[in-house]
C-alpha positions in Angstrom: 5.7 18.8 -4.7 6.9 18.2 -1.1 10.1 16.2 -0.5 8.0 13.4 1.1 5.6 13.3 -1.8 8.6 13.3 -4.2 10.2 10.4 -2.3 7.0 8.4 -2.3 6.6 8.9 -6.0 10.2 7.9 -6.6 9.9 4.8 -4.4 6.6 3.7 -6.0 7.9 4.0 -9.5 11.4 2.6 -9.4 13.0 1.8 -6.1 16.8 1.9 -6.4 18.8 -1.2 -6.1 20.3 0.2 -2.9 16.9 0.7 -1.3 15.9 -2.8 -2.3 19.1 -4.2 -0.8 18.6 -2.2 2.4 15.0 -3.0 2.7 15.6 -6.7 2.4 18.4 -6.5 5.0 16.4 -4.4 7.4 12.7 -5.2 6.9 10.9 -8.6 7.0 10.2 -8.5 3.3 10.3 -12.3 2.7 7.8 -13.0 5.6 5.4 -10.4 4.4 5.7 -11.4 0.7 5.0 -15.0 1.6 1.9 -14.1 3.6 0.5 -12.0 0.8 1.2 -14.7 -1.8 -0.5 -17.3 0.4 -3.5 -15.0 0.4 -4.1 -15.1 4.2 -7.3 -13.1 3.7 -8.2 -10.4 1.3 -6.6 -7.6 3.4 -3.1 -7.5 4.9 -2.0 -4.6 7.1 1.6 -3.4 7.7 1.4 -1.6 11.0 3.9 0.1 13.3 3.7 1.3 16.8 1.4 4.2 17.6 2.2 7.2 15.4 5.6 5.8 14.5 6.6 7.4 11.2 9.6 6.5 9.1 9.7 3.0 10.3 9.7 1.4 6.9 6.1 0.7 6.0 6.2 2.5 2.7 9.6 1.1 1.9 8.4 -2.4 2.6 5.3 -1.9 0.4 7.5 -0.5 -2.4 9.8 -3.5 -2.4 6.8 -5.8 -2.3 5.2 -4.0 -5.3 8.4 -4.8 -7.3 8.9 -8.3 -6.0 8.8 -10.7 -9.0 7.6 -13.7 -7.0 4.8 -11.7 -5.5 3.9 -10.1 -8.8 3.5 -13.6 -10.3 0.6 -14.1 -8.0 -1.0 -10.9 -9.3 -0.8 -11.1 -13.1 -3.0 -8.0 -13.5 -0.5 -5.8 -11.7 -0.5 -3.4 -8.8 -2.5 -0.3 -8.0 -1.1 2.1 -5.4 -2.7 5.0 -3.4 -0.9 7.1 -0.9 -3.5 8.7 1.3 -2.1 10.6 4.3 -4.2 12.4 6.9 -6.7 14.2 4.5 -7.0 12.2 1.3 -9.3 13.0 -1.6 -10.8 9.5 -1.9 -12.7 10.2 -5.1 -9.5 11.5 -6.8 -7.6 8.4 -5.6 -10.3 6.0 -6.9 -10.3 8.0 -10.2 -6.6 7.5 -10.5 -7.0 3.7 -10.1 -9.8 3.9 -12.7 -7.5 5.5 -15.2 -4.9 2.8 -14.5 -7.5 0.1 -15.4 -8.5 2.0 -18.5 -11.6 4.0 -17.6 -12.2 7.7 -17.1 -15.9 7.2 -16.0 -15.0 7.3 -12.3 -14.0 11.0 -12.8 -17.6 11.7 -13.7 -19.1 9.8 -10.8 -21.3 12.2 -8.8 -20.7 10.5 -5.5 -18.0 8.3 -3.7 -20.5 5.5 -3.6 -21.0 5.6 -7.4 -17.2 5.8 -7.9 -16.8 2.7 -5.7 -19.4 0.8 -7.7 -17.9 1.7 -11.1 -14.3 0.8 -10.0 -15.5 -2.5 -8.3 -17.1 -3.5 -11.7 -13.7 -3.0 -13.4 -11.8 -5.0 -10.7 -14.4 -7.8 -10.2 -12.4 -10.5 -12.1 -8.9 -9.1 -11.7 -6.0 -10.4 -9.8 -4.3 -7.3 -8.6 -2.3 -6.3 -5.5 -4.0 -3.1 -4.2 -1.6 -1.1 -2.0 -3.2 1.6 0.1 -0.4 3.4 1.9 -0.4 5.7 4.9 -4.0 5.2 6.0 -5.0 7.3 9.0 -8.7 6.6 9.4 -10.9 3.5 8.9 -13.3 5.4 6.7 -10.4 6.2 4.3 -9.6 2.4 3.9 -13.1 1.2 3.4 -13.7 2.4 -0.2 -10.5 0.6 -1.2 -11.8 -2.6 0.4 -15.1 -2.2 -1.3 -13.6 -2.0 -4.8 -11.4 -5.1 -4.3 -12.2 -7.8 -6.8 -12.5 -11.4 -5.7 -8.9 -12.2 -6.9 -7.4 -9.0 -5.4 -5.5 -8.6 -2.2 -5.2 -5.3 -0.4 -2.1 -4.3 1.5 -2.7 -1.4 3.8 0.0 0.5 5.6 -0.7 2.5 8.7 0.7 3.9 11.9 -2.7 4.1 13.5 -3.4 1.1 15.8 -7.1 1.9 15.9 -7.3 1.2 12.2 -6.6 -2.5 12.6 -9.4 -2.8 15.1 -11.8 -0.7 13.0 -11.3 -3.0 10.0 -12.2 -6.0 12.1 -9.3 -8.1 10.8 -8.0 -11.4 12.2 -4.7 -11.2 14.0 -2.9 -13.1 11.2 -3.8 -10.3 8.7 -1.7 -7.8 10.6 2.1 -7.6 10.4 3.6 -5.2 13.0 6.9 -3.9 11.7 9.6 -3.7 14.4 11.2 -0.4 15.0 14.4 0.2 12.9 17.7 0.2 14.8 19.5 3.5 14.9 22.1 2.3 12.4 19.6 0.9 10.0 17.5 4.1 10.2 20.5 6.2 9.4 21.4 4.0 6.5 17.8 4.3 5.1 17.9 8.1 5.5 21.3 8.3 3.7 19.9 6.3 0.7 16.7 8.5 0.6 18.8 11.7 0.8 21.0 10.5 -2.1 17.9 9.7 -4.2 16.3 13.2 -3.7 
């Protein structure tokens, strides 16, 4: 497991109190949480400047995934997929399938069939669906297609073309500001301690 994968797993499962404190101080957590809770459309995107990595998209999504006020709006829980530049979409959908109690997606012969099966399981759910580190529009589309009527997708990306490719209204996109040098160093210190 690479250090980045390990960090993402750690952040997803149990963000430290220190990371939560820093994220709330550094990132616009309350504003984003409010927008997602108010359901300003079925898809919300956290974006950063072109190709800007390590700006806080995953950290923001992580804190949101553990925010008790936000979770109250999604009583069926949170599903998370970290995609990166070359995701195995069928595997990611099967992972979500297992999380909702089915292994049948593993046996789906095509991505289209997997989408259909998972969509049936999510149809009447109220879940927050986090799709992290999306590089291409076609990587995000299957996760939009499985979304149940009560679900909201939160997509993180550093690819500005993704926002245009998804044809989302302006109020569905939250562009994270760059971290200041001091805040970025604080965030790196906390991540280093956690590894």
